Residue, then its C-alpha position, 0 to 999 in steps of 0.5 A: m500499500a502506497f499511502d505515503g506523503t505523496c498520496v496525503a499531498c494529493l488528498v490535501h490538494e483535493l480537500k482544499e478544492q472541495l472543502l476550503n471555506g466549507r461549514i461543518a454541518k454534522i459531526a458523527q462518530p460511527e465507530t470508536d476510532e472513526l469520524l464522519l463529518t458533513i460539510k457544506s461548501t460552495s461545491g455542495q454538500k460533502r462527507l469526509c470519512i476519517s478513520a484512525s483504525a489501527s488496521l486501516p487508517l484512512i481519510y477520504l471524501t465519500d457519498s456513503n453514510k454510516t449509521s451512528p450510535m444512539t448516544a454519541p461518544n464523548f469525543c464526538m460531543l466535544l467536537r460538536k460543542h466546539i466546531s459544529n458550524g465552524r468554517i474550515v479556513d485552512i487545510y495543510q500537510p506539514k513537511l510531506e508527513r502523513i498528517i493533515h491539519f484542518t484549521i477551523e474558525h468558529l465562535d466561542e461561548l462568548g461569541d468571540l471568533c477563535k480557531k482550533d485545529l483538527i489534526v489527522e495522523i495516518m501512521g498505521k497502528h499509531s494513527n490518531i485524530i487530535f483536537c487542539n486549541e490555537n496555541g497547539m495544546i491538546i484538548d482531546s484525541i480519539k485515542h489517548v496515549s499515556a507515557q506507559m503506552s509511548s515513551v516518545r509522546e503523550v497524547l492527552p488533554g492539556r499536553d502540548y501537540f508535536v510531531p515526534d521526529t524519531m527517524e530524523k527524516s528530511d523534507p524531500l521538497s526542500v533538500s539540497e543536492s549536497d544534503f541529499i548525497e550526505l543523507l544517503i551515503k551515511r546510511n549503510m543500506t540499499l539505495a531504495k532503503s536509504l531513500y525511504t528512510s532518509f525522507t519523509g513521505v517516501s514509501p518503499v514503492a515511491a523509492e523504487e519508482i525514483c530508482t527505476l526513473s533514474g535507471i539505477d539498481s535499487y539494490l546498489s549501495p549509495k556508496e557505490l554511486s559516482g558523482d555524476t550518477f548522484k547528480h542524475l539521481y538527485n535530478q530525477f528525485t527533484i523532478y518526481f517531487s516537483a509534481v507534488k509541489e505543483g499539484r500535478f497528480s494522477p490518482a490510479i489503481y494498479y490491478d493484477g487481473k481483477e485484484p487491486k495490487e497498489f494505488s498511487a497519486l503519481p504514475l508507477t512506471h515500474f508496475g508495467g506488468y499490471t493494469r493501470k486504471e486512472f481516477s479523477s479523485i484520490s478519494e475515489v481511488l481509496e474508496t474503491y481500492y479498499a472496498s475491493k481489498n476488503t472483499i478479497t480479504r473477506i472471501r479469503q478469510k471465509s475460505a480458510d476452512l475450505r482451504h485447510i480441508v483441501q490442503t490437508a487432503l492434498d498433502r495426505n494424497k501426495k504422501k500416499y502417491d510417493l509411498q506407492l511409487k516407492q512400493l512400485k519401484d520394489t517390483e521393477n525386478r519381477d521379470k528377473y524371477k520369472v527368468y530364474g524359474e525358467l532357467l532352473h527348469t531348463y538347467g536344474y536337472n544336472l545340479e548336485p544336491g545341496a548346490k547354493k547356486l547355478e551358473a547358466l546361459n540366459y538365452y534371453t540375453n545370451e549372457m551367463i548369469t548366477i542364480p542364488l539357491d536355497h540348498t535345502k530345496t530341490p531345483q524344482e522347489n527353487a524354481q517354484r519359489y521364484f515363480d511365486k515371487y514373480n507372480k506376487q510382484k506382478r499382482t502388486f505391480e498391477a494393483l499399485s499401477k491402478l491405485i497410483q492412477e487413482t491417487q494421481d486423479d485425486i491430486t488433480y482433482l484437489e488441485s482443481i478445487s484449490n484453483a477454484l478457491d483461488i478465483a472465488l470472489t463471492e460467497d456463492d462461489l464458496a458455497e458451490i465449492k463446499e457442495e462439491l467437497i461435500n459430494a466428494g466425501y471430503m466434508r460432512r453435510k450439516f443437518t438442516k431443515k432448510k435447503i440451501k439454493i445456490k444461484n451462481k453463474p459462470l464468468h461471462y466475457i465478450s470478445s473484441d469481435g462480439f463473441h460471448m465467452y464463458v468461464g467456469k468458476n469451479n468443477l461443477q460449473n465446468d461440467e455444466l458449461t461443457f456438457h449442458f450449456a455448450v453445443g457441438n460447434d462451440w469452442w472449448f479451451h483449457a490450460k494444458g496440463t494444469p488445473g484450471s477453468h473450462v472456457v466456452v466460446k459461443t459460435e452461433g454457427q459462425e467462424l471465430p476470428d483469430r483474435t477471439f481464439e487468443e482472448a479465449g486462450r488468455l481467459a483459460a490461462y488466467y483462470s488456471k494455476a499457470r496464471g501470471s506465467e509469460k507463456v501458457e500452453i492452451d488446448y482448444i477443440e470443438k466442444k463435440h470432441v470433448k467427452k466425459p469418461n464414465g465415473g469421471k470426477p467433476g470437471f474431468v474430461v478427455y479429448y484426443t485431437n486438439y489444437s494448441l496455442m501459446i499465450d500470456s494470461d493478461i485479460s486486462q483488455i477483455q470486457e467482462l459482462s455482469 
């Protein structure tokens, strides 16, 4: 997450445009560590959400409202008393810190005009919302921090407010070239780490970007850089932060397929492998990013039990598979015992009683071999002993070969369920996977009188040429898509040799253009375990040639003639339909 000083600067720029000179109409505290301010400005009514949550501190403009508790908390009541109907006269960020000051002008109890500061600190678990008077004394805060909790700074009513400078960082907006070089050289770290530990507001992502723009390896030590290289680095550093000084922001979210990976207020050229989606507002970026992240996080948390069941079964089957292969290896010499028995029948008549070995010509290889004997048994009894050993190992080989294939099928099937869990985005997706695990015997069904109906559909895309493409999200959907929805001349796609979704392209009797074949191949690559690979081999074939073997597990198919293509798994340019 790049919620750094640059992002805060972009937010301050936006808040100034939207809220400056606006009046605070409502103050609510929907959560213990969250405020929701309704502000009436010249551009209309706005809502400002401020969260000091330790896990997700945020501040952004939103259209959404939140339900407040029946009784307002003390901090909320205090703010209502002091700044209700107050006017926001200034919004600023000190030194590119992750701090926003709101200066609010209001009338006190005597009707005199005075100012107060509402200070928002976005600092991870140390985030806070602090209310100060015009002299910088803390009136109250949404979180109290005592000396026992922090040796650096107390945040309590009556204390003076200050920003602790624990890292001794410099301001990137005003640093000189000589100070820039000195700061980096004195830190015994990589170049990227030296940048983000030396300057306020510089995140690891921003440091990496500055190195990329400069064309310098971020893992080098600053001490390895020449004077000219340092000068070039400083120039790029200055150019990067000139956009912040001049308010030239371009808020965007970077997506890996559908999953938001990062957001930024300035372009990130080293994220070239991701899809960049631009937004007109940093508030919209933050709200969209965290809504998507929360959805994905929630689904992953809810799928944890299913993942554990699948992974446990997978580990068990892999151990069983390794053991069966080891046992199979023990039967490799079974044919040797058959040859021993036949040679004993052929040459054993001239053996002396009590002989411990027989040297004979192996007429299969035309080589002399030595056959160990049990001297207490006759040649015929020794031959029968070897035939018995051969037959036992032959039966073991046949039984193990069948068991190994079954275990291999179970592993492939469980890996396909694991892939379905990776691409699940809704609770209905998880419910369908759970139903599949119950049907397969990996889970027990809980008794309930109410029958649960799962309304879930495959993913639906449209190609650039207007052909409808469908992607199964799990094995049950794969079967439904391939054997009930698709017709004979529709085209079927699947990643070769790896668990993945079935992709069906509806032809409606038309011939598919090459571009549609490529886009369907990309979908098959993306919704498989090979997602993210530069090149994925895709099998494709007309649906009429895809068969379901008798007793085959869900999602398992066979086909004997197919075409292949090599494609990447980038689906960013393919339109998804709801």
